[in-house]
VOPAGU-2260 file (C-alpha; in pm, 1 decimal, decimal comma):
REM VOPAGU-2260
SITE   aa  ch    i         X         Y         Z
SITE  ALA   A    0   12507,4    4731,5  -10745,2
SITE  TRP   A    1   12502,4    4638,9  -10383,7
SITE  PHE   A    2   12137,1    4714,1  -10323,5
SITE  ALA   A    3   11817,0    4592,9  -10488,0
SITE  GLU   A    4   11488,1    4772,8  -10443,8
SITE  SER   A    5   11142,9    4638,2  -10524,2
SITE  GLY   A    6   10777,4    4706,5  -10462,6
SITE  GLY   A    7   10718,0    5008,9  -10681,3
SITE  GLY   A    8   10419,6    5068,2  -10900,9
SITE  LEU   A    9   10114,6    5282,1  -10954,6
SITE  VAL   A   10    9931,2    5387,8  -10640,3
SITE  GLN   A   11    9621,5    5601,2  -10606,2
SITE  PRO   A   12    9635,8    5918,0  -10396,9
SITE  GLY   A   13    9575,4    5832,8  -10035,6
SITE  GLY   A   14    9690,9    5477,1  -10092,8
SITE  SER   A   15    9972,1    5274,7   -9943,3
SITE  GLY   A   16   10263,1    5065,7  -10055,9
SITE  ARG   A   17   10562,0    4883,7   -9920,1
SITE  LEU   A   18   10908,2    4886,1  -10066,1
SITE  SER   A   19   11177,6    4629,1   -9997,4
SITE  CYS   A   20   11552,9    4661,7  -10005,3
SITE  THR   A   21   11784,3    4364,5  -10013,4
SITE  SER   A   22   12157,7    4322,7  -10047,7
SITE  SER   A   23   12401,1    4041,5  -10096,5
SITE  GLN   A   24   12691,5    4265,7   -9990,5
SITE  VAL   A   25   12563,2    4449,7   -9686,4
SITE  ILE   A   26   12439,1    4308,1   -9357,5
SITE  PHE   A   27   12174,0    4551,2   -9245,1
SITE  SER   A   28   12193,5    4455,1   -8879,6
SITE  ARG   A   29   12549,0    4589,3   -8872,8
SITE  THR   A   30   12497,3    4930,3   -9029,2
SITE  THR   A   31   12262,0    5222,1   -9071,5
SITE  THR   A   32   12059,7    5203,6   -9390,5
SITE  GLY   A   33   11866,4    5476,5   -9563,0
SITE  TRP   A   34   11582,0    5509,9   -9807,4
SITE  TYR   A   35   11619,3    5785,6  -10061,8
SITE  ARG   A   36   11408,1    5918,4  -10342,8
SITE  GLN   A   37   11471,1    6118,7  -10653,4
SITE  VAL   A   38   11257,2    6298,6  -10906,1
SITE  PRO   A   39   11391,7    6406,8  -11243,6
SITE  GLY   A   40   11586,0    6730,2  -11222,6
SITE  LYS   A   41   11633,1    6712,7  -10848,5
SITE  GLU   A   42   11896,0    6567,0  -10622,8
SITE  ARG   A   43   11842,0    6241,9  -10446,6
SITE  GLU   A   44   11714,9    6303,3  -10095,1
SITE  LEU   A   45   11729,2    6098,8   -9777,5
SITE  ILE   A   46   11380,9    6032,5   -9644,9
SITE  ALA   A   47   11430,7    5771,3   -9375,3
SITE  HIS   A   48   11701,2    5565,4   -9213,4
SITE  ILE   A   49   11727,8    5288,3   -8959,8
SITE  THR   A   50   12020,6    5193,7   -8743,5
SITE  GLY   A   51   12157,3    4845,1   -8707,3
SITE  ASP   A   52   11988,3    4819,2   -8368,6
SITE  ASP   A   53   11649,5    4922,1   -8514,7
SITE  ARG   A   54   11620,3    5290,6   -8432,8
SITE  PRO   A   55   11418,2    5453,7   -8713,4
SITE  HIS   A   56   11431,7    5813,8   -8826,0
SITE  SER   A   57   11221,1    5994,5   -9084,4
SITE  ALA   A   58   11253,2    6321,3   -9268,8
SITE  ASP   A   59   10991,5    6586,9   -9203,4
SITE  SER   A   60   10851,7    6538,7   -9552,6
SITE  VAL   A   61   10738,9    6184,0   -9473,2
SITE  LYS   A   62   10715,0    6182,9   -9094,8
SITE  GLY   A   63   10389,9    6030,1   -8976,9
SITE  ARG   A   64   10325,2    5869,9   -9316,3
SITE  PHE   A   65   10628,5    5652,9   -9394,7
SITE  VAL   A   66   10775,1    5392,1   -9162,2
SITE  ILE   A   67   11112,5    5228,2   -9207,0
SITE  SER   A   68   11177,7    4886,6   -9059,5
SITE  LYS   A   69   11390,1    4581,6   -9120,1
SITE  ASP   A   70   11391,9    4207,0   -9086,1
SITE  ASN   A   71   11740,2    4092,7   -8992,7
SITE  ALA   A   72   11660,9    3727,4   -9059,7
SITE  LYS   A   73   11573,8    3816,2   -9417,9
SITE  ASN   A   74   11837,2    4089,9   -9440,2
SITE  THR   A   75   11571,1    4319,9   -9579,1
SITE  VAL   A   76   11484,2    4681,6   -9510,4
SITE  TYR   A   77   11128,4    4796,5   -9571,6
SITE  LEU   A   78   10961,8    5129,2   -9630,1
SITE  GLN   A   79   10591,8    5131,1   -9552,5
SITE  MET   A   80   10432,6    5427,9   -9723,9
SITE  ASN   A   81   10089,5    5553,4   -9628,2
SITE  MET   A   82    9872,8    5847,9   -9733,6
SITE  LEU   A   83   10061,4    5883,1  -10056,6
SITE  ASP   A   84   10015,6    6191,9  -10268,3
SITE  SER   A   85   10149,6    6314,5  -10600,1
SITE  ASN   A   86   10452,7    6470,4  -10431,6
SITE  ASP   A   87   10567,9    6120,7  -10339,9
SITE  THR   A   88   10602,6    6022,3  -10704,5
SITE  ALA   A   89   10970,4    5939,4  -10740,5
SITE  THR   A   90   11221,7    5663,9  -10785,5
SITE  TYR   A   91   11310,8    5517,3  -10448,9
SITE  TYR   A   92   11651,6    5380,2  -10358,0
SITE  CYS   A   93   11822,5    5231,2  -10057,2
SITE  ASN   A   94   12186,3    5260,1   -9959,1
SITE  TYR   A   95   12405,6    5318,2   -9661,5
SITE  PHE   A   96   12291,2    5614,8   -9455,1
SITE  GLY   A   97   12441,4    5940,6   -9574,8
SITE  ASP   A   98   12346,9    6306,5   -9531,9
SITE  LEU   A   99   12487,2    6380,1   -9876,5
SITE  PRO   A  100   12363,6    6106,9  -10109,2
SITE  ARG   A  101   12571,0    6236,6  -10397,8
SITE  TYR   A  102   12877,8    6092,7  -10227,2
SITE  LEU   A  103   12735,6    5741,7  -10196,0
SITE  HIS   A  104   12808,9    5466,7  -10442,8
SITE  ASN   A  105   12686,0    5125,9  -10550,3
SITE  TRP   A  106   12329,5    5239,3  -10605,8
SITE  GLY   A  107   12074,0    4991,8  -10728,1
SITE  GLN   A  108   11824,4    5051,7  -11006,4
SITE  GLY   A  109   11567,6    5192,4  -10770,1
SITE  THR   A  110   11195,9    5130,7  -10781,7
SITE  LEU   A  111   10947,5    5379,5  -10921,9
SITE  ILE   A  112   10641,4    5486,5  -10727,2
SITE  THR   A  113   10383,4    5677,5  -10925,4
SITE  VAL   A  114   10098,4    5830,8  -10731,2
SITE  SER   A  115    9813,2    5907,0  -10964,0
SITE  SER   A  116    9443,3    5847,0  -11009,1
């Protein structure tokens, strides 16, 4: 796997969390990187991406609640998640940006976020 995600866990509704994505193969300052999530029985979906020159974009489902950022010195991409609700329960992954995640490869293990009281 080219990507490693961390930061998952159990979060209460309305709570926050921050995920991290690192890679020993990809230099994030030179590419566009995306955060994706997947729930069982559904396709992986792109929820946010950030360009190499730090232009962030978010899907409508998380806009205003999730913020993608990166630290080039640490070669790490972050996903700050706020106002979490049960619909955000999923396994979260990072990878190169792609509109059709099914065609991407080298996925990491992902990190599970469970939103529950």
